[in-house]
VEXSEMI-93336 format. One record per residue (C-alpha): x, y, z. Coordinates in steps of 0.2 Angstrom, whole numbers, plus 5000, padded with zeros to 4 digits. Layout:
<<X,Y,Z>>;
...
***
This chain:
<<4719,5083,4804>>;
<<4737,5086,4808>>;
<<4746,5073,4819>>;
<<4748,5081,4836>>;
<<4765,5082,4845>>;
<<4771,5067,4854>>;
<<4785,5066,4867>>;
<<4800,5058,4857>>;
<<4802,5044,4870>>;
<<4784,5038,4871>>;
<<4783,5026,4856>>;
<<4796,5016,4864>>;
<<4790,5017,4882>>;
<<4788,5002,4893>>;
<<4781,5008,4910>>;
<<4784,5000,4927>>;
<<4771,5005,4941>>;
<<4777,5007,4958>>;
<<4766,5008,4974>>;
<<4779,5017,4984>>;
<<4774,5012,5002>>;
<<4776,4993,4996>>;
<<4792,4994,4985>>;
<<4807,4995,4996>>;
<<4810,5002,5014>>;
<<4827,5010,5016>>;
<<4825,5016,5034>>;
<<4817,5001,5043>>;
<<4801,5009,5047>>;
<<4790,4996,5038>>;
<<4785,5008,5024>>;
<<4793,5009,5007>>;
<<4801,5026,5003>>;
<<4809,5036,4989>>;
<<4827,5032,4994>>;
<<4821,5014,4993>>;
<<4815,5016,4975>>;
<<4832,5024,4970>>;
<<4841,5009,4978>>;
<<4831,4998,4966>>;
<<4831,5008,4950>>;
<<4844,4995,4942>>;
<<4831,4982,4944>>;
<<4819,4992,4933>>;
<<4832,4996,4921>>;
<<4837,4978,4919>>;
<<4819,4973,4916>>;
<<4820,4984,4901>>;
<<4807,4997,4907>>;
<<4812,5015,4903>>;
<<4798,5024,4912>>;
<<4790,5023,4930>>;
<<4773,5028,4935>>;
<<4774,5032,4954>>;
<<4758,5032,4964>>;
<<4755,5047,4975>>;
<<4769,5052,4986>>;
<<4762,5069,4993>>;
<<4757,5074,5010>>;
<<4741,5066,5015>>;
<<4731,5059,5030>>;
<<4731,5042,5020>>;
<<4713,5038,5021>>;
<<4714,5033,5003>>;
<<4732,5028,5001>>;
<<4738,5046,4997>>;
<<4724,5050,4984>>;
<<4717,5061,4998>>;
<<4731,5075,4996>>;
<<4733,5088,5009>>;
<<4748,5097,5001>>;
<<4751,5094,4982>>;
<<4769,5102,4983>>;
<<4777,5092,4997>>;
<<4782,5074,4998>>;
<<4775,5065,5013>>;
<<4788,5063,5027>>;
<<4785,5044,5027>>;
<<4792,5044,5009>>;
<<4806,5056,5011>>;
<<4807,5074,5005>>;
<<4806,5085,4990>>;
<<4825,5084,4989>>;
<<4823,5065,4988>>;
<<4811,5065,4974>>;
<<4822,5077,4964>>;
<<4836,5065,4967>>;
<<4825,5051,4961>>;
<<4822,5061,4945>>;
<<4841,5063,4943>>;
<<4845,5045,4946>>;
<<4832,5039,4935>>;
<<4836,5050,4921>>;
<<4854,5045,4922>>;
<<4848,5027,4918>>;
<<4837,5033,4904>>;
<<4821,5031,4914>>;
<<4807,5044,4915>>;
<<4797,5047,4931>>;
<<4778,5050,4929>>;
<<4769,5056,4945>>;
<<4751,5053,4950>>;
<<4741,5069,4949>>;
<<4724,5069,4959>>;
<<4716,5083,4949>>;
<<4698,5081,4954>>;
<<4698,5082,4973>>;
<<4709,5085,4989>>;
<<4708,5079,5007>>;
<<4697,5087,5019>>;
<<4714,5092,5028>>;
<<4720,5102,5013>>;
<<4722,5121,5018>>;
<<4711,5125,5003>>;
<<4696,5115,5010>>;
<<4699,5122,5027>>;
<<4697,5139,5021>>;
<<4682,5135,5010>>;
<<4673,5128,5026>>;
<<4673,5145,5034>>;
<<4657,5156,5035>>;
<<4666,5172,5029>>;
<<4669,5173,5011>>;
<<4688,5171,5006>>;
<<4699,5166,4991>>;
<<4694,5147,4993>>;
<<4675,5149,4996>>;
<<4672,5142,4978>>;
<<4687,5132,4976>>;
<<4676,5117,4980>>;
<<4657,5113,4976>>;
<<4646,5118,4990>>;
<<4627,5118,4990>>;
<<4619,5133,4997>>;
<<4611,5124,5013>>;
<<4616,5111,5024>>;
<<4597,5105,5025>>;
<<4593,5106,5007>>;
<<4592,5091,4996>>;
<<4607,5085,4986>>;
<<4604,5080,4968>>;
<<4604,5061,4968>>;
<<4618,5060,4955>>;
<<4630,5068,4968>>;
<<4638,5062,4984>>;
<<4640,5075,4998>>;
<<4647,5079,5015>>;
<<4634,5086,5026>>;
<<4637,5096,5042>>;
<<4655,5097,5041>>;
<<4662,5114,5048>>;
<<4653,5131,5050>>;
<<4648,5134,5032>>;
<<4630,5132,5029>>;
<<4631,5120,5014>>;
<<4635,5102,5009>>;
<<4652,5099,5001>>;
<<4651,5088,4985>>;
<<4664,5073,4986>>;
<<4672,5064,4972>>;
<<4676,5047,4979>>;
<<4676,5044,4998>>;
<<4668,5055,5011>>;
<<4685,5064,5015>>;
<<4688,5069,4996>>;
<<4679,5085,4992>>;
<<4677,5089,4974>>;
<<4687,5103,4967>>;
<<4676,5116,4957>>;
<<4680,5117,4939>>;
<<4662,5121,4935>>;
<<4647,5115,4927>>;
<<4645,5112,4908>>;
<<4627,5117,4910>>;
<<4623,5125,4927>>;
<<4605,5124,4933>>;
<<4599,5142,4936>>;
<<4589,5135,4951>>;
<<4606,5130,4960>>;
<<4616,5146,4963>>;
<<4631,5135,4968>>;
<<4632,5127,4951>>;
<<4645,5139,4943>>;
<<4649,5139,4924>>;
<<4666,5133,4918>>;
<<4671,5151,4914>>;
<<4667,5158,4931>>;
<<4682,5166,4939>>;
<<4682,5154,4954>>;
<<4683,5139,4942>>;
<<4696,5147,4932>>;
<<4706,5150,4948>>;
<<4705,5131,4952>>;
<<4712,5127,4935>>;
<<4726,5139,4937>>;
<<4730,5131,4954>>;
<<4731,5114,4946>>;
<<4743,5120,4933>>;
<<4753,5128,4946>>;
<<4755,5111,4954>>;
<<4760,5103,4938>>;
<<4772,5117,4934>>;
<<4780,5115,4951>>;
<<4784,5096,4948>>;
<<4789,5098,4930>>;
<<4801,5111,4934>>;
<<4809,5100,4947>>;
<<4811,5086,4934>>;
<<4795,5076,4933>>;
<<4792,5069,4916>>;
<<4773,5070,4916>>;
<<4758,5064,4925>>;
<<4745,5050,4926>>;
<<4729,5059,4930>>;
<<4717,5051,4943>>;
<<4699,5050,4938>>;
<<4703,5062,4923>>;
<<4685,5063,4917>>;
<<4678,5068,4934>>;
<<4683,5087,4935>>;
<<4668,5095,4927>>;
<<4650,5091,4932>>;
<<4634,5093,4921>>;
<<4616,5087,4918>>;
<<4619,5084,4899>>;
<<4632,5071,4896>>;
<<4636,5077,4879>>;
<<4639,5095,4885>>;
<<4649,5088,4900>>;
<<4660,5078,4889>>;
<<4664,5092,4878>>;
<<4668,5104,4892>>;
<<4680,5091,4901>>;
<<4688,5088,4884>>;
<<4691,5106,4881>>;
<<4699,5108,4898>>;
<<4711,5095,4895>>;
<<4715,5100,4877>>;
<<4720,5117,4885>>;
<<4732,5109,4896>>;
<<4739,5098,4882>>;
<<4741,5114,4872>>;
<<4751,5121,4886>>;
<<4762,5105,4888>>;
<<4765,5105,4869>>;
<<4773,5123,4870>>;
<<4781,5123,4887>>;
<<4784,5105,4891>>;
<<4784,5095,4874>>;
<<4793,5080,4881>>;
<<4781,5078,4896>>;
<<4767,5065,4895>>;
<<4749,5066,4900>>;
<<4741,5049,4905>>;
<<4723,5047,4909>>;
<<4713,5036,4920>>;
<<4698,5037,4909>>;
<<4696,5019,4902>>;
<<4689,5026,4886>>;
<<4703,5030,4875>>;
<<4693,5038,4861>>;
<<4687,5051,4873>>;
<<4703,5053,4882>>;
<<4714,5055,4866>>;
<<4701,5067,4859>>;
<<4704,5077,4876>>;
<<4723,5078,4873>>;
<<4729,5064,4883>>;
<<4744,5055,4876>>;
<<4739,5038,4884>>;
<<4723,5031,4891>>;
<<4722,5015,4901>>;
<<4709,5002,4895>>;
<<4705,4995,4912>>;
<<4691,4989,4923>>;
<<4677,5002,4920>>;
<<4668,5011,4906>>;
<<4669,4995,4894>>;
<<4669,4976,4896>>;
<<4685,4974,4888>>;
<<4698,4972,4902>>;
<<4687,4962,4913>>;
<<4682,4950,4899>>;
<<4701,4946,4897>>;
<<4706,4942,4915>>;
<<4693,4946,4929>>;
<<4675,4940,4925>>;
<<4678,4923,4933>>;
<<4684,4931,4949>>;
<<4667,4936,4956>>;
<<4672,4931,4974>>;
<<4684,4946,4974>>;
<<4676,4959,4963>>;
<<4658,4964,4965>>;
<<4647,4970,4951>>;
<<4656,4961,4937>>;
<<4645,4956,4922>>;
<<4639,4939,4919>>;
<<4651,4928,4909>>;
<<4669,4921,4909>>;
<<4686,4927,4906>>;
<<4695,4923,4890>>;
<<4711,4920,4900>>;
<<4704,4906,4911>>;
<<4707,4887,4909>>;
<<4689,4884,4908>>;
<<4690,4890,4890>>;
<<4673,4898,4891>>;
<<4678,4916,4887>>;
<<4675,4926,4872>>;
<<4690,4936,4864>>;
<<4678,4947,4854>>;
<<4672,4955,4870>>;
<<4689,4962,4872>>;
<<4694,4964,4853>>;
<<4679,4973,4847>>;
<<4681,4986,4859>>;
<<4700,4987,4857>>;
<<4699,4988,4838>>;
<<4686,5002,4839>>;
<<4697,5013,4850>>;
<<4713,5008,4842>>;
<<4706,5013,4825>>;
<<4700,5030,4832>>;
<<4716,5035,4841>>;
<<4730,5028,4831>>;
<<4743,5041,4826>>;
<<4735,5053,4839>>;
<<4738,5044,4855>>;
<<4740,5027,4863>>;
<<4731,5014,4873>>;
<<4738,5004,4888>>;
<<4731,4987,4894>>;
<<4741,4985,4910>>;
<<4746,4969,4918>>;
<<4737,4975,4934>>;
<<4737,4990,4945>>;
<<4734,4995,4963>>;
<<4715,4996,4960>>;
<<4712,4979,4950>>;
<<4712,4964,4961>>;
<<4717,4950,4959>>;
<<4735,4950,4952>>;
<<4737,4943,4935>>;
<<4747,4928,4941>>;
<<4733,4922,4953>>;
<<4728,4904,4951>>;
<<4737,4903,4934>>;
<<4750,4890,4930>>;
<<4767,4897,4924>>;
<<4762,4893,4906>>;
<<4745,4902,4908>>;
<<4754,4917,4916>>;
<<4767,4918,4902>>;
<<4753,4916,4889>>;
<<4744,4932,4896>>;
<<4760,4942,4897>>;
<<4764,4938,4879>>;
<<4748,4946,4874>>;
<<4750,4961,4885>>;
<<4767,4964,4879>>;
<<4764,4962,4860>>;
<<4748,4972,4858>>;
<<4749,4989,4849>>;
<<4749,4997,4866>>;
<<4760,5005,4879>>;
<<4764,4992,4892>>;
<<4762,4995,4910>>;
<<4769,4982,4922>>;
<<4763,4983,4940>>;
<<4777,4980,4952>>;
<<4779,4962,4957>>;
<<4770,4955,4941>>;
<<4787,4952,4933>>;
<<4790,4939,4946>>;
<<4772,4932,4947>>;
<<4767,4939,4964>>;
<<4750,4933,4970>>;
<<4735,4941,4978>>;
<<4735,4941,4997>>;
<<4718,4935,5003>>;
<<4709,4939,5019>>;
<<4719,4956,5023>>;
<<4710,4969,5033>>;
<<4708,4985,5023>>;
<<4723,4997,5023>>;
<<4721,5015,5019>>;
<<4705,5013,5010>>;
<<4711,4998,5000>>;
<<4696,4986,5005>>;
<<4697,4971,4992>>;
<<4711,4981,4983>>;
<<4722,4978,4998>>;
<<4728,4961,4992>>;
<<4737,4968,4977>>;
<<4747,4981,4987>>;
<<4758,4970,4998>>;
<<4777,4972,4999>>;
<<4788,4968,4984>>;
<<4797,4952,4986>>;
<<4816,4954,4983>>;
<<4825,4939,4991>>;
<<4824,4926,5005>>;
<<4830,4937,5019>>;
<<4819,4945,5032>>;
<<4802,4951,5026>>;
<<4807,4945,5008>>;
<<4820,4958,5008>>;
<<4807,4972,5008>>;
<<4811,4979,5025>>;
<<4822,4975,5040>>;
<<4808,4981,5052>>;
<<4798,4969,5063>>;
<<4785,4960,5053>>;
<<4771,4968,5064>>;
<<4778,4985,5059>>;
<<4776,4983,5040>>;
<<4764,4993,5030>>;
<<4756,4976,5024>>;
<<4762,4959,5027>>;
<<4773,4950,5015>>;
<<4766,4935,5006>>;
<<4768,4920,5018>>;
<<4778,4908,5007>>;
<<4784,4917,4991>>;
<<4795,4902,4986>>;
<<4802,4906,4969>>;
<<4792,4922,4968>>;
<<4807,4934,4973>>;
<<4818,4943,4962>>;
<<4833,4934,4968>>;
<<4826,4917,4965>>;
<<4820,4922,4948>>;
<<4837,4929,4943>>;
<<4844,4911,4946>>;
<<4831,4903,4935>>;
<<4833,4906,4917>>;
<<4815,4900,4914>>;
<<4808,4911,4926>>;
<<4794,4924,4923>>;
<<4807,4938,4926>>;
<<4818,4932,4912>>;
<<4803,4929,4901>>;
<<4797,4947,4903>>;
<<4815,4954,4900>>;
<<4816,4944,4884>>;
<<4799,4950,4878>>;
<<4803,4968,4881>>;
<<4820,4966,4872>>;
<<4811,4959,4857>>;
<<4799,4974,4857>>;
<<4814,4986,4857>>;
<<4823,4976,4844>>;
<<4808,4974,4832>>;
<<4797,4989,4830>>;
<<4783,4978,4823>>;
<<4781,4971,4840>>;
<<4780,4988,4848>>;
<<4767,5002,4850>>;
<<4767,5008,4832>>;
<<4768,4992,4822>>;
<<4752,4987,4812>>;
<<4740,4975,4820>>;
<<4728,4963,4812>>;
<<4718,4949,4820>>;
<<4721,4932,4811>>;
<<4710,4921,4821>>;
<<4698,4928,4833>>;
<<4681,4920,4833>>;
<<4667,4922,4845>>;
<<4668,4910,4859>>;
<<4683,4900,4852>>;
<<4701,4898,4855>>;
<<4715,4902,4851>>;
<<4718,4921,4848>>;
<<4730,4923,4834>>;
<<4736,4940,4827>>;
<<4749,4948,4816>>;
<<4761,4963,4819>>;
<<4770,4971,4805>>;
<<4782,4986,4803>>;
<<4798,4990,4793>>;
<<4796,4974,4782>>;
<<4795,4962,4797>>;
<<4780,4951,4800>>;
<<4776,4942,4816>>;
<<4762,4930,4821>>;
<<4757,4928,4840>>;
<<4745,4914,4846>>;
<<4738,4912,4863>>;
<<4728,4898,4870>>;
<<4723,4901,4889>>;
<<4711,4887,4888>>;
<<4714,4871,4898>>;
<<4712,4860,4883>>;
<<4722,4858,4867>>;
<<4715,4867,4851>>;
<<4720,4866,4833>>;
<<4714,4878,4819>>;
<<4716,4879,4801>>;
<<4719,4897,4797>>;
<<4714,4901,4779>>;
<<4730,4910,4774>>;
<<4748,4904,4772>>;
<<4760,4910,4785>>;
<<4775,4907,4774>>;
<<4792,4903,4782>>;
<<4791,4904,4801>>;
<<4805,4906,4814>>;
<<4800,4902,4832>>;
<<4805,4915,4844>>;
<<4796,4912,4860>>;
<<4785,4896,4859>>;
<<4778,4884,4872>>;
<<4766,4870,4867>>;
<<4763,4876,4850>>;
<<4767,4870,4832>>;
<<4764,4880,4816>>;
<<4764,4870,4800>>;
<<4758,4872,4782>>;
<<4740,4865,4781>>;
<<4740,4863,4762>>;
<<4736,4876,4749>>;
<<4734,4893,4757>>;
<<4731,4887,4774>>;
<<4741,4886,4790>>;
<<4738,4873,4804>>;
<<4741,4880,4822>>;
<<4741,4867,4836>>;
<<4741,4873,4854>>;
<<4743,4864,4870>>;
<<4733,4869,4885>>;
<<4740,4886,4890>>;
<<4751,4886,4875>>;
<<4758,4901,4866>>;
<<4769,4906,4852>>;
<<4778,4921,4844>>;
<<4785,4918,4826>>;
<<4794,4929,4814>>;
<<4786,4926,4797>>;
<<4795,4928,4780>>;
***
């Protein structure tokens, strides 16, 4: 199989995710905006990130923080205008930064003009733009959620997430003849929906966007047989990827699929390995946080001072996907995002937090840093749900810039803010971090700089576990490329550990080390001793 085309900038990409309403408010209305993002681009550049993923900025009633879009081609006034977004593209590109927009491909808001047309009794161009059953009284298949009794149309509208997000109709992989409303994927109405999606993508690409992160990327096509449904959704996205490769070869497609094997086979350049589809991400950071996250499997997190986690729960899944996708696409294991409470720094000491960041920024994966994670922002507990956030609301609070009013996020009154600022950010502001050479901010900058200086530590370097035993600590792995060799060791446990690794590391140069020693163990062994929360990065020769 030939290697597919990749955007030339992608192998060196380090992304920064911005939740726009919480980043920086330029006009004192309490809500972050696009001019505010432009004003803070230098911060992103100094961090070392060369790409930004921007959460939705389009017109919306904001029942789901903008993932309920009512106009795909117009910036919501609270963020600015289309001209402001075009200026963001220009200013970011001037600094060598790409801008990736969030594309909600599977649904719209009930306020979208398409849906308002589809609700009408009389047939029109949007009658089948969404999935409607043929009777408001009829039973809806138990695998579907539906909106019943909404508008004059006699039917129930299938929804993709919240009640107010009706599912766009890309068809069924295997329509049931008993349900006339289940259209095949090649039905003219379903093909028209796909063309409408491409029109939206083309609009922003022509304006200067560098690609899209696709929300719920695997949700577009329905089906009764999962194998056939998967094949159909992969075929749809491969068609879009083929179009990109010809017309927009430097644009990126990033999926929210959380199953990179399927996503890369579907043509995506990157897929997140996050909190659903596999146990991997939760087993690293989140399994011990059951008070915040319902439905987590039994077990503990590897990155927890109790030291009761199991690195194999992550590593076995990661290695399977890494082996299957390498050379064709990339995995991302992000620090956090707007959907993954709590923040990574929550209840972690500075050493424990740096330990986690060292892993995330030296895996053979494309890093995504969630805004504020570079200064160790914490989860805000006890907040009322904002714009459909619920328990996710606590990871969406304003960025903390300095010790001025509202932590420098906005000059509005505190009661006018989109969400309240952390009550006592102390050293968790950009200004405070800048003054402290030992801060998390400087740590992240140094790590990103090392990734860029040494390809072995980046996305395309070889990756080999050195010590990764079930239920044991630490985790040690090797990165190699271009004749360079590095070992990375992390011990998130709250107790010191020592291991004899049955191979000789050679001559080692400590590059980023805290509470760790690496010595010859005799013969062909290497002794690795790590304090609680200790970590190390060495160049081996």
